[in-house]
ZAMIRO-400756 format. One record per atom (N, C-alpha, C): atom name; residue number from 1; residue in three letters; x, y, z. Coordinates in nm, 3 decimals. Atoms other than C-alpha are relative to their C-alpha. Example, Ala and Ser with C-alpha at 12.3 -4.5 7.8 and 13.67 -1.06 7.14 Angstrom:
BEGIN
  atom    n  res        X        Y        Z
     N    1  ALA    0.089   -0.119    0.000
    CA    1  ALA    1.230   -0.450    0.780
     C    1  ALA    0.090    0.120    0.000
     N    2  SER   -0.082   -0.119   -0.006
    CA    2  SER    1.367   -0.106    0.714
     C    2  SER   -0.077    0.109    0.073
//
This chain:
BEGIN
  atom    n  res        X        Y        Z
     N    1  UNK   -0.126   -0.063    0.027
    CA    1  UNK   -3.211   -2.308   -0.550
     C    1  UNK   -0.019    0.141   -0.053
     N    2  UNK    0.022   -0.132    0.059
    CA    2  UNK   -3.356   -2.015   -0.745
     C    2  UNK   -0.044    0.101    0.106
     N    3  UNK    0.041   -0.093   -0.104
    CA    3  UNK   -3.520   -1.863   -0.433
     C    3  UNK    0.119    0.051    0.080
     N    4  UNK   -0.119   -0.039   -0.076
    CA    4  UNK   -3.192   -1.862   -0.247
     C    4  UNK    0.083    0.099   -0.079
     N    5  UNK   -0.079   -0.089    0.084
    CA    5  UNK   -3.011   -1.700   -0.537
     C    5  UNK   -0.063    0.137   -0.013
     N    6  UNK    0.065   -0.129    0.015
    CA    6  UNK   -3.272   -1.429   -0.577
     C    6  UNK    0.003    0.078    0.131
     N    7  UNK   -0.009   -0.070   -0.128
    CA    7  UNK   -3.269   -1.350   -0.204
     C    7  UNK    0.138    0.061    0.020
     N    8  UNK   -0.135   -0.051   -0.014
    CA    8  UNK   -2.896   -1.310   -0.212
     C    8  UNK    0.025    0.116   -0.095
     N    9  UNK   -0.023   -0.108    0.095
    CA    9  UNK   -2.908   -1.090   -0.519
     C    9  UNK   -0.073    0.128    0.042
     N   10  UNK    0.072   -0.119   -0.045
    CA   10  UNK   -3.165   -0.856   -0.361
     C   10  UNK    0.073    0.068    0.115
     N   11  UNK   -0.079   -0.058   -0.108
    CA   11  UNK   -2.932   -0.805   -0.064
     C   11  UNK   -0.071    0.007    0.133
     N   12  UNK    0.075   -0.014   -0.124
    CA   12  UNK   -3.206   -0.819    0.202
     C   12  UNK    0.059   -0.080    0.116
     N   13  UNK   -0.052    0.074   -0.114
    CA   13  UNK   -3.064   -1.103    0.416
     C   13  UNK    0.140    0.044    0.043
     N   14  UNK   -0.138   -0.037   -0.031
    CA   14  UNK   -2.713   -0.962    0.401
     C   14  UNK    0.008    0.137    0.068
     N   15  UNK   -0.007   -0.137   -0.051
    CA   15  UNK   -2.795   -0.602    0.499
     C   15  UNK    0.027    0.010    0.150
     N   16  UNK   -0.029   -0.011   -0.143
    CA   16  UNK   -2.810   -0.652    0.880
     C   16  UNK    0.142   -0.047    0.034
     N   17  UNK   -0.136    0.049   -0.024
    CA   17  UNK   -2.486   -0.851    0.872
     C   17  UNK    0.101    0.104   -0.049
     N   18  UNK   -0.091   -0.102    0.055
    CA   18  UNK   -2.317   -0.590    0.650
     C   18  UNK    0.005    0.121    0.091
     N   19  UNK    0.003   -0.113   -0.093
    CA   19  UNK   -2.431   -0.315    0.887
     C   19  UNK    0.082   -0.029    0.125
     N   20  UNK   -0.077    0.038   -0.119
    CA   20  UNK   -2.286   -0.503    1.185
     C   20  UNK    0.150    0.001   -0.030
     N   21  UNK   -0.142    0.003    0.038
    CA   21  UNK   -1.956   -0.560    1.002
     C   21  UNK    0.054    0.141   -0.017
     N   22  UNK   -0.044   -0.138    0.022
    CA   22  UNK   -1.933   -0.196    0.894
     C   22  UNK    0.016    0.075    0.132
     N   23  UNK   -0.008   -0.064   -0.132
    CA   23  UNK   -2.001   -0.079    1.251
     C   23  UNK    0.123   -0.050    0.077
     N   24  UNK   -0.118    0.057   -0.066
    CA   24  UNK   -1.734   -0.316    1.386
     C   24  UNK    0.128    0.058   -0.057
     N   25  UNK   -0.119   -0.054    0.066
    CA   25  UNK   -1.477   -0.197    1.131
     C   25  UNK    0.022    0.145    0.043
     N   26  UNK   -0.011   -0.140   -0.042
    CA   26  UNK   -1.550    0.167    1.217
     C   26  UNK    0.044    0.009    0.145
     N   27  UNK   -0.035    0.000   -0.143
    CA   27  UNK   -1.529    0.094    1.590
     C   27  UNK    0.147   -0.034    0.021
     N   28  UNK   -0.139    0.041   -0.017
    CA   28  UNK   -1.195   -0.084    1.561
     C   28  UNK    0.096    0.109   -0.048
     N   29  UNK   -0.087   -0.107    0.052
    CA   29  UNK   -1.040    0.190    1.346
     C   29  UNK   -0.002    0.123    0.090
     N   30  UNK    0.011   -0.114   -0.091
    CA   30  UNK   -1.172    0.465    1.574
     C   30  UNK    0.074   -0.026    0.130
     N   31  UNK   -0.066    0.036   -0.125
    CA   31  UNK   -1.041    0.282    1.878
     C   31  UNK    0.152    0.010   -0.014
     N   32  UNK   -0.144   -0.010    0.023
    CA   32  UNK   -0.691    0.253    1.731
     C   32  UNK    0.042    0.147   -0.006
     N   33  UNK   -0.030   -0.143    0.012
    CA   33  UNK   -0.693    0.622    1.637
     C   33  UNK   -0.005    0.069    0.136
     N   34  UNK    0.017   -0.059   -0.133
    CA   34  UNK   -0.816    0.719    1.985
     C   34  UNK    0.118   -0.037    0.091
     N   35  UNK   -0.111    0.045   -0.085
    CA   35  UNK   -0.554    0.510    2.166
     C   35  UNK    0.133    0.058   -0.045
     N   36  UNK   -0.127   -0.052    0.053
    CA   36  UNK   -0.274    0.626    1.937
     C   36  UNK    0.016    0.148    0.037
     N   37  UNK   -0.007   -0.142   -0.033
    CA   37  UNK   -0.359    0.993    1.998
     C   37  UNK    0.024    0.025    0.149
     N   38  UNK   -0.017   -0.016   -0.145
    CA   38  UNK   -0.368    0.945    2.376
     C   38  UNK    0.134   -0.051    0.051
     N   39  UNK   -0.123    0.064   -0.044
    CA   39  UNK   -0.039    0.757    2.388
     C   39  UNK    0.113    0.100   -0.006
     N   40  UNK   -0.111   -0.095   -0.008
    CA   40  UNK    0.242    0.985    2.506
     C   40  UNK    0.128   -0.067   -0.051
     N   41  UNK   -0.125    0.055    0.055
    CA   41  UNK    0.561    0.929    2.307
     C   41  UNK    0.116    0.089    0.039
     N   42  UNK   -0.122   -0.077   -0.024
    CA   42  UNK    0.916    1.035    2.370
     C   42  UNK    0.092   -0.017   -0.120
     N   43  UNK   -0.087    0.003    0.117
    CA   43  UNK    1.166    1.119    2.100
     C   43  UNK    0.115   -0.100    0.015
     N   44  UNK   -0.111    0.093   -0.021
    CA   44  UNK    1.428    0.892    2.259
     C   44  UNK   -0.038   -0.145   -0.024
     N   45  UNK    0.046    0.138    0.018
    CA   45  UNK    1.215    0.580    2.210
     C   45  UNK   -0.091   -0.016   -0.122
     N   46  UNK    0.087    0.006    0.118
    CA   46  UNK    1.065    0.630    1.864
     C   46  UNK   -0.009   -0.140   -0.060
     N   47  UNK    0.003    0.134    0.059
    CA   47  UNK    1.161    0.280    1.746
     C   47  UNK   -0.101   -0.088    0.072
     N   48  UNK    0.096    0.080   -0.076
    CA   48  UNK    0.958    0.125    2.026
     C   48  UNK   -0.143    0.036   -0.040
     N   49  UNK    0.135   -0.043    0.036
    CA   49  UNK    0.650    0.331    1.941
     C   49  UNK   -0.034   -0.038   -0.144
     N   50  UNK    0.024    0.040    0.139
    CA   50  UNK    0.688    0.264    1.569
     C   50  UNK   -0.025   -0.149   -0.011
     N   51  UNK    0.019    0.145    0.003
    CA   51  UNK    0.720   -0.110    1.631
     C   51  UNK   -0.134   -0.041    0.056
     N   52  UNK    0.129    0.032   -0.062
    CA   52  UNK    0.423   -0.129    1.864
     C   52  UNK   -0.114    0.052   -0.087
     N   53  UNK    0.103   -0.057    0.087
    CA   53  UNK    0.222    0.101    1.639
     C   53  UNK   -0.021   -0.083   -0.125
     N   54  UNK    0.010    0.085    0.118
    CA   54  UNK    0.300   -0.118    1.340
     C   54  UNK   -0.074   -0.130    0.030
     N   55  UNK    0.070    0.123   -0.039
    CA   55  UNK    0.186   -0.430    1.524
     C   55  UNK   -0.149    0.026    0.024
     N   56  UNK    0.140   -0.034   -0.022
    CA   56  UNK   -0.134   -0.258    1.636
     C   56  UNK   -0.073    0.026   -0.131
     N   57  UNK    0.062   -0.027    0.130
    CA   57  UNK   -0.204   -0.134    1.284
     C   57  UNK   -0.023   -0.129   -0.076
     N   58  UNK    0.019    0.128    0.067
    CA   58  UNK   -0.152   -0.486    1.152
     C   58  UNK   -0.119   -0.076    0.060
     N   59  UNK    0.114    0.065   -0.065
    CA   59  UNK   -0.398   -0.621    1.410
     C   59  UNK   -0.131    0.058   -0.052
     N   60  UNK    0.121   -0.066    0.047
    CA   60  UNK   -0.656   -0.366    1.301
     C   60  UNK   -0.028   -0.040   -0.145
     N   61  UNK    0.017    0.038    0.140
    CA   61  UNK   -0.598   -0.446    0.935
     C   61  UNK   -0.050   -0.145   -0.011
     N   62  UNK    0.042    0.140    0.006
    CA   62  UNK   -0.628   -0.821    0.991
     C   62  UNK   -0.144   -0.016    0.050
     N   63  UNK    0.135    0.012   -0.057
    CA   63  UNK   -0.939   -0.785    1.210
     C   63  UNK   -0.105    0.057   -0.095
     N   64  UNK    0.100   -0.063    0.086
    CA   64  UNK   -1.117   -0.549    0.973
     C   64  UNK   -0.012   -0.071   -0.135
     N   65  UNK    0.007    0.073    0.126
    CA   65  UNK   -1.026   -0.743    0.659
     C   65  UNK   -0.070   -0.135    0.018
     N   66  UNK    0.068    0.127   -0.029
    CA   66  UNK   -1.136   -1.072    0.817
     C   66  UNK   -0.149    0.024    0.019
     N   67  UNK    0.141   -0.030   -0.025
    CA   67  UNK   -1.460   -0.917    0.940
     C   67  UNK   -0.071    0.042   -0.128
     N   68  UNK    0.063   -0.054    0.119
    CA   68  UNK   -1.528   -0.746    0.610
     C   68  UNK   -0.008   -0.095   -0.118
     N   69  UNK    0.000    0.096    0.110
    CA   69  UNK   -1.479   -1.055    0.396
     C   69  UNK   -0.056   -0.134    0.048
     N   70  UNK    0.058    0.125   -0.049
    CA   70  UNK   -1.723   -1.325    0.510
     C   70  UNK    0.033   -0.122   -0.085
     N   71  UNK   -0.032    0.114    0.086
    CA   71  UNK   -1.623   -1.540    0.214
     C   71  UNK    0.124   -0.075    0.045
     N   72  UNK   -0.119    0.072   -0.049
    CA   72  UNK   -1.297   -1.625    0.393
     C   72  UNK   -0.021   -0.055    0.140
     N   73  UNK    0.030    0.059   -0.130
    CA   73  UNK   -1.471   -1.734    0.714
     C   73  UNK   -0.018   -0.150   -0.021
     N   74  UNK    0.008    0.144    0.020
    CA   74  UNK   -1.388   -2.098    0.662
     C   74  UNK    0.106   -0.067    0.087
     N   75  UNK   -0.091    0.069   -0.091
    CA   75  UNK   -1.200   -2.364    0.860
     C   75  UNK    0.144   -0.010   -0.052
     N   76  UNK   -0.135    0.009    0.055
    CA   76  UNK   -0.895   -2.334    0.633
     C   76  UNK    0.076    0.132    0.010
     N   77  UNK   -0.069   -0.129    0.005
    CA   77  UNK   -0.814   -1.965    0.602
     C   77  UNK   -0.013    0.080    0.130
     N   78  UNK    0.021   -0.079   -0.121
    CA   78  UNK   -0.965   -1.804    0.911
     C   78  UNK    0.099   -0.036    0.113
     N   79  UNK   -0.096    0.031   -0.107
    CA   79  UNK   -0.742   -2.000    1.157
     C   79  UNK    0.141    0.054   -0.026
     N   80  UNK   -0.132   -0.054    0.032
    CA   80  UNK   -0.430   -1.882    0.974
     C   80  UNK    0.005    0.148    0.040
     N   81  UNK    0.005   -0.143   -0.035
    CA   81  UNK   -0.533   -1.519    1.014
     C   81  UNK   -0.011    0.018    0.150
     N   82  UNK    0.020   -0.013   -0.144
    CA   82  UNK   -0.651   -1.565    1.372
     C   82  UNK    0.126   -0.039    0.077
     N   83  UNK   -0.124    0.038   -0.068
    CA   83  UNK   -0.326   -1.741    1.470
     C   83  UNK    0.102    0.114   -0.004
     N   84  UNK   -0.089   -0.115    0.011
    CA   84  UNK   -0.127   -1.444    1.343
     C   84  UNK   -0.040    0.107    0.101
     N   85  UNK    0.048   -0.101   -0.095
    CA   85  UNK   -0.345   -1.215    1.552
     C   85  UNK    0.026   -0.042    0.144
     N   86  UNK   -0.027    0.050   -0.135
    CA   86  UNK   -0.309   -1.434    1.861
     C   86  UNK    0.148    0.015    0.033
     N   87  UNK   -0.144   -0.016   -0.023
    CA   87  UNK    0.070   -1.437    1.824
     C   87  UNK    0.036    0.145    0.032
     N   88  UNK   -0.028   -0.141   -0.024
    CA   88  UNK    0.076   -1.058    1.806
     C   88  UNK   -0.056    0.043    0.135
     N   89  UNK    0.061   -0.034   -0.129
    CA   89  UNK   -0.160   -1.027    2.102
     C   89  UNK    0.089   -0.051    0.115
     N   90  UNK   -0.088    0.057   -0.103
    CA   90  UNK    0.064   -1.256    2.309
     C   90  UNK    0.127    0.083    0.011
     N   91  UNK   -0.123   -0.079    0.000
    CA   91  UNK    0.372   -1.060    2.207
     C   91  UNK   -0.020    0.134    0.070
     N   92  UNK    0.023   -0.133   -0.057
    CA   92  UNK    0.219   -0.729    2.308
     C   92  UNK   -0.045   -0.002    0.146
     N   93  UNK    0.056   -0.002   -0.135
    CA   93  UNK    0.044   -0.829    2.630
     C   93  UNK    0.087   -0.069    0.104
     N   94  UNK   -0.085    0.066   -0.099
    CA   94  UNK    0.314   -1.039    2.794
     C   94  UNK    0.118    0.086    0.045
     N   95  UNK   -0.106   -0.093   -0.039
    CA   95  UNK    0.544   -0.739    2.831
     C   95  UNK   -0.046    0.078    0.124
     N   96  UNK    0.041   -0.074   -0.121
    CA   96  UNK    0.542   -0.572    3.177
     C   96  UNK    0.007    0.151   -0.017
     N   97  UNK   -0.021   -0.143    0.018
    CA   97  UNK    0.623   -0.228    3.032
     C   97  UNK   -0.132    0.076   -0.008
     N   98  UNK    0.119   -0.087    0.008
    CA   98  UNK    0.370    0.055    3.071
     C   98  UNK   -0.021    0.048   -0.143
     N   99  UNK    0.014   -0.044    0.139
    CA   99  UNK    0.437    0.137    2.706
     C   99  UNK   -0.101   -0.083   -0.076
     N  100  UNK    0.095    0.088    0.070
    CA  100  UNK    0.209   -0.150    2.611
     C  100  UNK   -0.143    0.022    0.048
     N  101  UNK    0.135   -0.020   -0.052
    CA  101  UNK   -0.092   -0.015    2.798
     C  101  UNK   -0.104    0.033   -0.106
     N  102  UNK    0.104   -0.023    0.100
    CA  102  UNK   -0.269    0.110    2.482
     C  102  UNK   -0.055   -0.129   -0.060
     N  103  UNK    0.044    0.127    0.058
    CA  103  UNK   -0.288   -0.250    2.361
     C  103  UNK   -0.108   -0.061    0.088
     N  104  UNK    0.096    0.061   -0.090
    CA  104  UNK   -0.470   -0.377    2.667
     C  104  UNK   -0.130    0.078    0.007
     N  105  UNK    0.119   -0.084   -0.012
    CA  105  UNK   -0.713   -0.087    2.661
     C  105  UNK   -0.094   -0.012   -0.119
     N  106  UNK    0.085    0.007    0.119
    CA  106  UNK   -0.847   -0.156    2.312
     C  106  UNK   -0.109   -0.105    0.015
     N  107  UNK    0.094    0.111   -0.003
    CA  107  UNK   -1.017   -0.488    2.379
     C  107  UNK   -0.126    0.029    0.080
     N  108  UNK    0.124   -0.016   -0.076
    CA  108  UNK   -1.262   -0.390    2.658
     C  108  UNK   -0.100    0.095   -0.065
     N  109  UNK    0.094   -0.094    0.060
    CA  109  UNK   -1.413   -0.088    2.478
     C  109  UNK   -0.065   -0.060   -0.123
     N  110  UNK    0.056    0.061    0.121
    CA  110  UNK   -1.459   -0.279    2.153
     C  110  UNK   -0.103   -0.106    0.039
     N  111  UNK    0.093    0.104   -0.044
    CA  111  UNK   -1.627   -0.565    2.338
     C  111  UNK   -0.130    0.061    0.048
     N  112  UNK    0.119   -0.061   -0.054
    CA  112  UNK   -1.869   -0.334    2.517
     C  112  UNK   -0.093    0.047   -0.112
     N  113  UNK    0.083   -0.054    0.108
    CA  113  UNK   -1.989   -0.177    2.194
     C  113  UNK   -0.070   -0.111   -0.078
     N  114  UNK    0.059    0.109    0.076
    CA  114  UNK   -2.057   -0.515    2.034
     C  114  UNK   -0.105   -0.078    0.079
     N  115  UNK    0.095    0.076   -0.083
    CA  115  UNK   -2.257   -0.655    2.326
     C  115  UNK   -0.134    0.068    0.009
//
């Protein structure tokens, strides 16, 4: 028991995982910023853009907070967070409007960087 505790306190086994998590968080935030800047908005439909932007920002917050807090990766809490994210993903991707195209474009780039 003492060896395990000392390894965890030195931080050595956690460093590669922490680096991966930090890189993922940076990637997700950069991707949202990139997509948001490329998304052409019109003044007549600001509510739509604000609503979609709010949902996307919530997805990023949930994903980065879940990734950055391994202590909540358990069978009780993680499914609650993931279900919220799935519901939002379904809401955003089942719409035929071209206004939702930034949502679909985020997933492939993030996946490529992690593989």
